[in-house]
N, C-alpha and C positions, 0 to 999 in steps of 0.2 A: 409448613413450607414457607421459604423466604418470601415475604410479601413483595420485595422488590423485583421479583421475576416477573410480575404482572405489568411492569413498565417496559419490558422489552418488546420491541416491534418485530414483526416477521422479517426474516432475512430477505434481501432483494431477490434471491433465486426462488424462494418460496413464492413471493408475489409474482414473479415472472410465470412459474407454473400455474398459478391461479389464473393469471391473465390469459393464458393460451391454452388452458385445459380443454376448451371446446373448439380450438382451432384445428382444422384438418389441412396439414401442409400439402403442397402440391406434390402429388405422388410421382409426377414425371421428372422431378429434380431430386438429385441426392441431397440429403440434409447437410447443411454447413452451419456450424455454431460459432459465432463470434461473442457469444454471451458471457461465457465464464473465463476469467483470467487465469487459466491453468496452462503452464508451458507445455507445448506439444512437440518441441524439438527433442531429438533423441537424447537420452542420458549418455554421456560419454562412457565408451567401453572401459576406460582405465578406472573410472569411479565404481562401475559395477564390480570390476575386479577387486578394488580396494575394499568394498564392502564384503564381499564373499570370502576374501582372504582373512578377514578379521573376525570370523565367527567364533573363535576362542573366548572373545570377550563376552559372550553370552553366559558364560559360566560364573560371572562375578557381578556382584551389585555395584553399579556405577556410583561414584561420589557426585553430589549435587553440584559441587564446584567445578566438576569436570576435570579431565586429565591436564596436568601441567603443559604437556605437549599440545594439547588442543588450544589451551589459552594463548600459549606462545605463537601458534599458527595464526589465530585471529589477530593478535597484536602485530605480528609480522605483516599480514595483509593490510591492516590499518596504516602502518608506517609507509609501506610501499604505495599504497592508493592515495593517502592524504598527507603524507609527510609529517604525521603526528605520532609521537613516541608515547606509549602507555606502559604502565606496570601490569604485566600479565597476571600477577597474583592478586591485585586489588581492584583492577579497573576493567576487567573483562570477566564475563560470565556466560557460558554456553546456555543456550535455551533451545527448546524443542520447536523450533520455527518461530518467526517473529510474531505471528498471530496470538499464541498462547502468552507470550511475554508481554505484548501490548495490553492484553486484557489484565494479567495478574499484577503488572507494574501499578496499576491504579489502586488495586486492593492493598498494595504496600504503602503508597504515597498519601492516599486521601485519609484525612482525619474528619470522619463525619460528625464529631461532636463540636466542630468549630462553627462560628458565625451563624448558629441557628436562629438567633434573634434577627438576623438580617436575610434569612432565607436559606442559610446552609451553604456548603462548599460548592464550588463551580469547577467544571472542567470544560475548557474552551477547545473547540474543534474547528477545523476548516469545514466548509460546505460547499459542494458535496464532499463526501468523506467515506472512509472505510468504516462499516458499521460496528466494528469491534470497539471503536472509541466510545461510541454511544452507550453500548451495553456494559462496557467497563466502568463507565461513569455512573450509570444508575446502580449497579450491583455494589459499587463501593459506597453508595450513600450520597453521591453528589448529583448535581444537576448539569446535564450538557448544554452548553451555549455555543451558538454557531456564528462564524464569520464567513459571509458569502464570498464566493470567488467572483472576480471582476473580469469579464470577457475583454474589456478595453485594455487590461494590464495583464494580458496573456493568461488570464484565469487565476492570477495571485489572489490569495485570501485578503479581504479587506479588513485588517485587524482594527482600523479605526472605528468600526462598527461596534466595538466592544467598549462601553463606557468605564470610567474610572472606578464606579461603585462595584461593577462586576469583576473587573480586574482585581480589586481589593480582596475579593472572596474566592478567587481563582487559586487553586492548589495545583492544578496539572494543565498543561497546554500540550495538545497533540499537534504536531507538524508532520506533513507528509510530503517529502521532497526526494526524488520527483514524485509528483502527485498522482494519485488514483481518484478519479479517472482523467484528469485533465492533462497530466504529464508535465505540469509546470514545476520549474526548479526555483527554489527559494535563493534569491541573490544576497550578496553580502550586506547591502543597506538594509534589507529586511531583517536579517539575523541580528544586526546591530540594534535594530528597533526592538526585537523580542528579547534579546538579552537585557536591554535596559528596562524593559517592563518587568522581567523576571527579578532584576536586582532591586526594583522599586517595591514589588508586591511579594516577592519570596516564593513564587510558584516554581514547580519543576517543569522543565521542557523535555518532552519525549519526542525525539525525531525518528520518524519512520522512514528508513532509507533502503527498503527492500528492492526498489527499481534501479538503484544507482548505477548499475552496470550496463543498462540498456539505454544508449543515448546515440544522437545522430550528428552531433557537432564534434569538432576536433577536441575541444576542451571537455573533460569529463565533469559531471555535475559537482558543484561545491557541497561539501558535507558540513554538518553542524560542528563536528569536532575541529575540522579544518578552519572554519570560520571563527571558532573561538580562539584558536591558537593565533590566527592572523591578527585578531583584534587584542591580543595580549592577555586573554582571559585565562582563568583556570577552568576546572570542569564542575564547579559547584553548580548543583541543581540542573545538570544536563546529563541526559542518557540518550544514546543512540542505539537503534535496533536494526538489524539487518539479517539476512538469511541466504542460503544457498539455492533457494527454490527457483528463482528467476535467473540468477547469475549462472547456475550450472545445470539447470533443467532437472532438478531433483525434488520436486515439491513433496513427493512421498517419503523422503528421507526425514523430513521435519527436523531441520538442522539450521540454527542460526546462533547469534550471540548478541549481548548487550554490552555496551562499553560506555564509560563515563564516570561521574562522580563517585569515588569509592565508598563514601558514606552511605549513599543510596544503594549501591550494590551490596554493601554489607547487610543492609536490612532486607534487600530483595533476596539474597542468599538464604537469610534465615526463614523468610516466608516460604521459599521454594523447598527448603528442607522439609518443612511440615506439609507442604502441598504435594510432595512426591514427584518433582518435576526433573529428576535427574536424567541426563541423555545416556542412552546405551553406550557402552564403550565401543561396540562394533559400529555404531554410527559415528561415534567421535573419530575413530580411526579413518573411516572413509572421508569424513569432513576435513581432517587435517590435509589428506591428499588434495581435496578440492581447493581448499584456501591456499595451498602452496603452488598451485598451477594457474597460470594466466593465459596460457595458449588456447585452451578451450573457451574461455570467456570471450577473447578477441574473435575467435571463430563464431561464436554464437551471436555477438553483437553485429558482425558483418552479415549474417543471415537476416537479421532483423532490419538492418539498413537497406539491404537489396529489396526486401519485402515491402518496406513502407515506401521506398522510392517508386516502386511500381504501382502499389495499391492507392497511395494518397492522390495522384493526379487524376485517376479515374473517378474518384469520389468527388474530388474538387470541382469537377465539370458541372455537378448537379447539386452539390451541397456546400454550406459554409463549413469547411473543415480544412486544417492545416496541419503540417508536420509538427508533433509536440517536442518540447525541449528533450524529453526522455520517456521511458517506460514504453509498454507495448499496446498502448490504447489510442484510438482515435476518438475525439470527443466532438461529435458532429451535430450541427443544428439541422433539425427537421425543416424542410422548406414549407413555408406557410401554405403554398398551393397543394400540398400533399397532406391529406389527412387533417387538414386545418392546422397543421403545425403540431399536433398532438403526438408526443413521444410514445405513448401507450398505443394509440391507434396505428401509428406507423409500425410499431413492433409486431402487432397482431396481423396486420395486412401484409407485411413483408414476409412473415412466415407462411401465411396462407398462400400467397400468390407465388413466391419464389423460394420457399423453403430455406430461409436464412434467418437465424436467430440472432438478435441483438438485445441489449439490456436498456430499458427505458432510463433516462438520465434522472427522472424525478424519483425513481426508486433509490438513488444513491445520495439523495439530499433530503433536507427537511425545510419546511416553510419557515423562514427566518427573515425578520426586517421587511415583512410584507410580501415576499416572493419565496418560490422554490427555485433556487438557481439552476437546478438540473432539468427543470421542465422545458420541453421542447427540444431536448437534445438526447442522443442515444450514445451509449458507449459501445465501441467495436474493439474486441480483444483480438488482435492479429497474432494469434498464438500457433495456428496451424502452418503447414507448409506454404510456400510461396504461390504455388499453382492453386491451392484450394482458396486462399485469401483472395487472390486475383479473380478467381471465378466468382467468389462472393461479392466483390466490388462491382464487377460487370453486371451481376444480377441486381444489386441495389440501384445502380445507375439506370438499368431497364425499368425496374419497378417505379423509380421516380418519374422518369420520362413518361412512361405509360400512364400513371395516375395524374400528372400534371396536365397531360393532353385531355384526360377525361374531365 
């Protein structure tokens, strides 16, 4: 067995199950889960129809590179959304959701034989982070190194925590914008800094942008491709990953794409050909329909905006929490007067007393630079309907007030 598998840590939801396995939730209240970031808004009917009307595609093996029409649809969306023109033949590659591509990209990019005398290759990640980044680093033969988020700077990652020696061994940098779990968007000046570091040290930047279409301000979040073009850069050493899961409420479709440096995508295509990662033609046909339509995305975004506008003020009365830049999470600080400020104790007691599930922030981060930047916070995924999320917010507020008074 691959010995690198022993480096993998339990997934946050495995840890959550272990944390709450002996908790008996309040039976007088219906369960509400804010724990898992799985979209619960209805899948648009026209996408269901597009899927079922393309079943003839099941009779053929799909090409790993995808249908030309699929790549053109993805490139068309990039141009409309970001004003960036890409070559659909060489700079776009369909993938089975961003998760598997985030993982497998590291297997393509990392050379584990380099820098062994200095400790081996490094993958830099934000902290807190999506745990796939860490697993991808370990199984590619690299070591993950973390840059903690800074609450004073709207939870932006503090890349200055990474020293020059570490950057010199870095082969891959994961960026998540909008971020999971903080919702922070990387601004232009930070992209300029990261591109300069990439130029100096030669590492690849993988920008995870799967939450890009759920935002609360008038201006949509800046994307990495957009930032590169505005800075007059090419696409060298840059790959962007996105998917339909959150944008179109189809997490079960497992459909996304990567875009960027054609040399990297050529190598990634070769890897994926052997890995067996071709997307079903049926899924591609439905995906084309999704990428070509923006009306359902606007409607979906408005549902989130209404939800956050109602839920956030209720929680802000009792917690340190604010509307994020984007994404569908609230990143809330546990009051010190409740459960001693412990995110794990808060999670257990909230479930026991009010039957609401949240995710401890410490499970989404690692101790780095002397702290776990997720400790004392909880992530709330506002993925259910407005009424259910608002009910959860009122229960959380009641829980905090009751336990503060005690």
